[in-house]
DSSP file (Angstrom, degrees, kcal/mol; ACC not computed):
  #  RESIDUE AA STRUCTURE BP1 BP2  ACC     N-H-->O    O-->H-N    N-H-->O    O-->H-N    TCO  KAPPA ALPHA  PHI   PSI    X-CA   Y-CA   Z-CA
    1    1 A M              0   0    0      0, 0.0     2,-0.0     0, 0.0     0, 0.0   0.000 360.0 360.0 360.0 133.0    0.0    0.0    0.0
    2    2 A D     >  -     0   0    0      1,-0.1     4,-2.1     4,-0.0     5,-0.2  -0.290 360.0-105.1 -76.5 166.5    1.4    3.4   -0.9
    3    3 A L  H  > S+     0   0    0      1,-0.2     4,-2.6     2,-0.2     5,-0.2   0.866 117.6  53.9 -61.5 -40.5    1.9    6.2    1.7
    4    4 A T  H  > S+     0   0    0      1,-0.2     4,-2.5     2,-0.2    -1,-0.2   0.937 110.7  45.7 -60.8 -47.5   -1.1    8.2    0.4
    5    5 A A  H  > S+     0   0    0      1,-0.2     4,-2.4     2,-0.2    -1,-0.2   0.880 112.3  52.1 -63.3 -38.3   -3.5    5.3    0.7
    6    6 A Q  H  X S+     0   0    0     -4,-2.1     4,-2.3     2,-0.2    -2,-0.2   0.921 110.4  47.2 -65.2 -44.6   -2.1    4.4    4.1
    7    7 A I  H  X S+     0   0    0     -4,-2.6     4,-2.7     2,-0.2     5,-0.2   0.924 112.4  50.0 -63.6 -44.4   -2.6    8.0    5.4
    8    8 A K  H  X S+     0   0    0     -4,-2.5     4,-2.8     1,-0.2     5,-0.2   0.925 111.2  48.8 -59.3 -45.1   -6.2    8.1    4.0
    9    9 A K  H  X S+     0   0    0     -4,-2.4     4,-2.1     1,-0.2    -1,-0.2   0.912 112.5  48.4 -62.1 -43.2   -7.0    4.8    5.7
   10   10 A N  H  X S+     0   0    0     -4,-2.3     4,-2.3     2,-0.2    -2,-0.2   0.917 112.9  47.6 -63.8 -44.8   -5.6    6.0    9.0
   11   11 A L  H  X S+     0   0    0     -4,-2.7     4,-2.7     2,-0.2     5,-0.2   0.922 110.9  50.8 -63.5 -44.8   -7.5    9.3    8.8
   12   12 A I  H  X S+     0   0    0     -4,-2.8     4,-2.5     1,-0.2    -1,-0.2   0.919 111.5  48.8 -59.3 -44.2  -10.8    7.6    7.9
   13   13 A S  H  X S+     0   0    0     -4,-2.1     4,-2.0    -5,-0.2    -1,-0.2   0.922 112.3  47.4 -62.2 -45.2  -10.4    5.2   10.8
   14   14 A R  H  X S+     0   0    0     -4,-2.3     4,-1.0     1,-0.2    -2,-0.2   0.878 112.5  49.5 -66.5 -37.5   -9.6    7.9   13.3
   15   15 A I  H >< S+     0   0    0     -4,-2.7     3,-0.6     1,-0.2    -2,-0.2   0.929 110.8  49.8 -66.4 -44.5  -12.6   10.1   12.1
   16   16 A K  H 3< S+     0   0    0     -4,-2.5    -2,-0.2     1,-0.2    -1,-0.2   0.878 113.9  45.8 -60.2 -38.3  -15.0    7.1   12.4
   17   17 A D  H 3< S+     0   0    0     -4,-2.0     2,-0.2    -5,-0.2    -1,-0.2   0.638  94.4  98.7 -81.5 -14.7  -13.8    6.4   15.9
   18   18 A S    <<  +     0   0    0     -4,-1.0    -3,-0.0    -3,-0.6    -4,-0.0  -0.537  35.8 171.5 -83.9 138.9  -13.9   10.0   17.1
   19   19 A N        +     0   0    0     -2,-0.2     2,-0.9     5,-0.0    -1,-0.1   0.171  45.3 120.3-118.0  10.4  -16.7   11.4   19.2
   20   20 A D     >  -     0   0    0      1,-0.2     4,-2.4     2,-0.1     5,-0.2  -0.681  46.6-165.6 -82.7 105.3  -14.8   14.7   19.9
   21   21 A L  H  > S+     0   0    0     -2,-0.9     4,-2.7     1,-0.2     5,-0.2   0.865  86.7  53.3 -62.0 -38.5  -17.0   17.4   18.4
   22   22 A N  H  > S+     0   0    0      2,-0.2     4,-2.3     1,-0.2    -1,-0.2   0.923 110.5  47.6 -62.7 -43.3  -14.2   20.0   18.6
   23   23 A F  H  > S+     0   0    0      2,-0.2     4,-2.3     1,-0.2    -2,-0.2   0.928 113.6  46.8 -62.0 -46.5  -11.8   17.7   16.7
   24   24 A L  H  X S+     0   0    0     -4,-2.4     4,-2.3     1,-0.2    -2,-0.2   0.882 111.9  50.8 -66.6 -38.3  -14.4   16.9   14.0
   25   25 A N  H  X S+     0   0    0     -4,-2.7     4,-2.4     2,-0.2    -1,-0.2   0.893 109.1  52.0 -64.2 -39.0  -15.3   20.6   13.6
   26   26 A A  H  X S+     0   0    0     -4,-2.3     4,-2.2     2,-0.2    -2,-0.2   0.919 110.2  48.1 -63.6 -43.0  -11.6   21.5   13.2
   27   27 A L  H  X S+     0   0    0     -4,-2.3     4,-2.7     2,-0.2    -2,-0.2   0.909 110.0  52.5 -62.2 -41.6  -11.3   18.8   10.5
   28   28 A Q  H  X S+     0   0    0     -4,-2.3     4,-2.8     1,-0.2    -2,-0.2   0.909 108.8  50.4 -60.8 -41.8  -14.4   20.2    8.8
   29   29 A T  H  X S+     0   0    0     -4,-2.4     4,-2.6     2,-0.2    -1,-0.2   0.904 110.1  50.1 -62.5 -42.4  -12.9   23.7    8.9
   30   30 A I  H  X S+     0   0    0     -4,-2.2     4,-1.9     2,-0.2    -2,-0.2   0.940 112.9  45.9 -61.7 -47.3   -9.7   22.4    7.3
   31   31 A F  H  X S+     0   0    0     -4,-2.7     4,-0.9     1,-0.2    -2,-0.2   0.914 113.4  49.5 -63.1 -42.6  -11.6   20.6    4.6
   32   32 A D  H >< S+     0   0    0     -4,-2.8     3,-0.6     1,-0.2     4,-0.5   0.913 112.6  46.7 -63.6 -42.6  -13.8   23.6    3.9
   33   33 A S  H >< S+     0   0    0     -4,-2.6     3,-0.7     1,-0.2    -1,-0.2   0.817 106.9  57.5 -71.7 -28.9  -10.8   26.0    3.7
   34   34 A S  H 3< S+     0   0    0     -4,-1.9    -1,-0.2     1,-0.2    -2,-0.2   0.711 102.7  56.0 -73.6 -17.9   -8.8   23.7    1.4
   35   35 A E  T << S+     0   0    0     -4,-0.9    -1,-0.2    -3,-0.6     2,-0.2   0.616  98.6  75.8 -86.7 -13.4  -11.7   23.8   -1.1
   36   36 A Q  S <  S-     0   0    0     -3,-0.7     2,-0.1    -4,-0.5     4,-0.0  -0.573  97.4 -91.2 -94.4 160.0  -11.6   27.6   -1.3
   37   37 A E        -     0   0    0     -2,-0.2    -1,-0.1     1,-0.1     3,-0.1  -0.451  31.2-131.3 -65.6 143.0   -9.0   29.6   -3.2
   38   38 A L  S    S+     0   0    0      1,-0.2     2,-0.4    -2,-0.1    -1,-0.1   0.905  92.7  28.2 -63.7 -41.7   -6.1   30.6   -1.0
   39   39 A Y  S    S-     0   0    0      2,-0.0     2,-0.8    -3,-0.0    -1,-0.2  -0.968  72.9-142.2-123.1 136.8   -6.4   34.2   -2.0
   40   40 A Q        -     0   0    0     -2,-0.4     2,-0.3    -3,-0.1    -4,-0.0  -0.872  28.2-165.5 -95.8 108.9   -9.4   36.1   -3.2
   41   41 A L        -     0   0    0     -2,-0.8     2,-0.1     1,-0.0    -2,-0.0  -0.740  14.8-128.0 -99.6 143.3   -8.2   38.4   -6.0
   42   42 A S     >  -     0   0    0     -2,-0.3     4,-2.4     1,-0.1     5,-0.2  -0.354  31.0-106.9 -76.2 166.2  -10.1   41.3   -7.4
   43   43 A N  H  > S+     0   0    0      1,-0.2     4,-2.3     2,-0.2     5,-0.2   0.870 122.6  55.2 -61.6 -35.9  -10.5   41.6  -11.2
   44   44 A E  H  > S+     0   0    0      2,-0.2     4,-2.2     1,-0.2    -1,-0.2   0.905 108.6  47.0 -64.2 -41.6   -8.0   44.4  -11.2
   45   45 A Q  H  > S+     0   0    0      2,-0.2     4,-2.3     1,-0.2    -2,-0.2   0.912 111.7  50.3 -66.6 -42.8   -5.4   42.2   -9.5
   46   46 A K  H  X S+     0   0    0     -4,-2.4     4,-2.2     1,-0.2    -2,-0.2   0.895 111.2  49.6 -61.5 -39.9   -6.1   39.3  -11.9
   47   47 A S  H  X S+     0   0    0     -4,-2.3     4,-2.6     2,-0.2    -2,-0.2   0.906 109.5  50.9 -65.3 -42.5   -5.6   41.7  -14.8
   48   48 A A  H  X S+     0   0    0     -4,-2.2     4,-2.4     1,-0.2    -2,-0.2   0.885 110.6  49.4 -62.9 -39.1   -2.3   43.0  -13.4
   49   49 A I  H  X S+     0   0    0     -4,-2.3     4,-2.4     2,-0.2    -1,-0.2   0.916 110.9  49.3 -65.9 -43.0   -1.1   39.4  -13.0
   50   50 A A  H  X S+     0   0    0     -4,-2.2     4,-2.0     2,-0.2    -2,-0.2   0.916 111.9  49.1 -62.9 -42.5   -2.1   38.5  -16.6
   51   51 A T  H  X S+     0   0    0     -4,-2.6     4,-2.2     1,-0.2    -2,-0.2   0.919 110.9  50.2 -62.4 -43.8   -0.3   41.7  -17.8
   52   52 A S  H  X S+     0   0    0     -4,-2.4     4,-2.3     1,-0.2    -2,-0.2   0.895 108.6  52.0 -62.8 -40.6    2.8   40.9  -15.9
   53   53 A R  H  X S+     0   0    0     -4,-2.4     4,-2.3     1,-0.2    -1,-0.2   0.891 109.4  50.0 -63.9 -38.4    2.9   37.3  -17.2
   54   54 A M  H  X S+     0   0    0     -4,-2.0     4,-1.8     2,-0.2    -2,-0.2   0.903 109.0  52.2 -65.9 -40.5    2.6   38.7  -20.8
   55   55 A E  H  <>S+     0   0    0     -4,-2.2     5,-3.0     2,-0.2    -2,-0.2   0.906 109.8  48.9 -61.8 -41.4    5.5   41.1  -20.1
   56   56 A I  H ><5S+     0   0    0     -4,-2.3     3,-1.6     1,-0.2    -2,-0.2   0.928 109.7  51.4 -63.4 -45.0    7.7   38.3  -18.8
   57   57 A E  H 3<5S+     0   0    0     -4,-2.3    -1,-0.2     1,-0.3    -2,-0.2   0.838 110.6  49.9 -60.1 -32.8    6.9   36.1  -21.9
   58   58 A N  T 3<5S-     0   0    0     -4,-1.8    -1,-0.3    -5,-0.1    -2,-0.2   0.376 120.0-109.7 -88.4   4.1    7.8   39.1  -24.1
   59   59 A G  T < 5S+     0   0    0     -3,-1.6     2,-1.6    -4,-0.2    -3,-0.2   0.623  71.5 141.6  81.2  12.8   11.1   39.6  -22.3
   60   60 A N      < +     0   0    0     -5,-3.0     2,-0.3    -6,-0.2    -1,-0.2  -0.548  43.6  88.8 -89.3  73.1   10.1   42.8  -20.6
   61   61 A F        -     0   0    0     -2,-1.6     2,-0.4    -5,-0.1     0, 0.0  -0.974  65.3-128.4-157.2 165.0   11.8   42.2  -17.2
   62   62 A H        -     0   0    0     -2,-0.3     2,-0.1     2,-0.0    -2,-0.0  -0.948  30.8-112.3-119.3 141.6   15.1   42.7  -15.4
   63   63 A K     >  -     0   0    0     -2,-0.4     4,-2.0     1,-0.1     3,-0.5  -0.426  27.3-118.5 -69.9 147.9   16.9   40.0  -13.5
   64   64 A N  H  > S+     0   0    0      1,-0.2     4,-2.5     2,-0.2     5,-0.2   0.876 114.1  55.1 -54.7 -42.2   17.1   40.5   -9.8
   65   65 A E  H  > S+     0   0    0      1,-0.2     4,-2.3     2,-0.2    -1,-0.2   0.876 106.8  51.3 -61.9 -38.0   20.9   40.7   -9.8
   66   66 A E  H  > S+     0   0    0     -3,-0.5     4,-2.5     2,-0.2    -1,-0.2   0.913 110.4  48.1 -65.4 -43.0   20.7   43.6  -12.3
   67   67 A V  H  X S+     0   0    0     -4,-2.0     4,-2.4     2,-0.2    -2,-0.2   0.919 112.0  49.0 -65.2 -43.5   18.2   45.5  -10.2
   68   68 A I  H  X S+     0   0    0     -4,-2.5     4,-2.4     2,-0.2    -1,-0.2   0.919 111.6  49.9 -62.2 -43.3   20.3   45.0   -7.1
   69   69 A S  H  X S+     0   0    0     -4,-2.3     4,-2.2     1,-0.2    -2,-0.2   0.922 111.4  48.3 -61.2 -45.3   23.4   46.2   -8.9
   70   70 A E  H  X S+     0   0    0     -4,-2.5     4,-2.3     1,-0.2    -1,-0.2   0.892 111.3  50.7 -62.8 -39.6   21.7   49.3  -10.2
   71   71 A M  H  X S+     0   0    0     -4,-2.4     4,-2.6     2,-0.2    -1,-0.2   0.894 109.0  50.9 -66.3 -39.7   20.3   50.1   -6.8
   72   72 A R  H  X S+     0   0    0     -4,-2.4     4,-1.9     2,-0.2    -2,-0.2   0.915 111.1  48.3 -64.2 -42.3   23.8   49.8   -5.2
   73   73 A E  H  X S+     0   0    0     -4,-2.2     4,-1.1     2,-0.2    -2,-0.2   0.912 112.2  49.4 -62.1 -42.8   25.2   52.1   -7.8
   74   74 A W  H  X S+     0   0    0     -4,-2.3     4,-0.5     1,-0.2     3,-0.5   0.904 109.9  51.1 -64.1 -41.5   22.4   54.6   -7.2
   75   75 A L  H >< S+     0   0    0     -4,-2.6     3,-0.9     1,-0.2    -1,-0.2   0.842 103.4  58.9 -66.3 -33.2   23.0   54.4   -3.4
   76   76 A K  H 3< S+     0   0    0     -4,-1.9    -1,-0.2     1,-0.2    -2,-0.2   0.820 102.7  54.5 -63.8 -29.7   26.7   55.1   -3.9
   77   77 A K  H 3<        0   0    0     -4,-1.1    -1,-0.2    -3,-0.5    -2,-0.2   0.632 360.0 360.0 -79.3 -14.0   25.8   58.4   -5.6
   78   78 A K    <<        0   0    0     -3,-0.9    -1,-0.2    -4,-0.5    -2,-0.2   0.448 360.0 360.0 -79.7 360.0   23.7   59.5   -2.7
């Protein structure tokens, strides 16, 4: 039996045997939250992400090292 199946079997058994309402409510909360999106994004945020992904695909970005180097040069001039 693979690890996933073993864990599922163990969880099912423990849930069936439990009469602890707090424990069962906590599990229900975990299951409910795992079914929802982790982040609720606005349409504006989704649009900004799509635009950013297109810019990356088109090569319109700077590597992190380049930006850090430019910032260090700029700070030396201050």
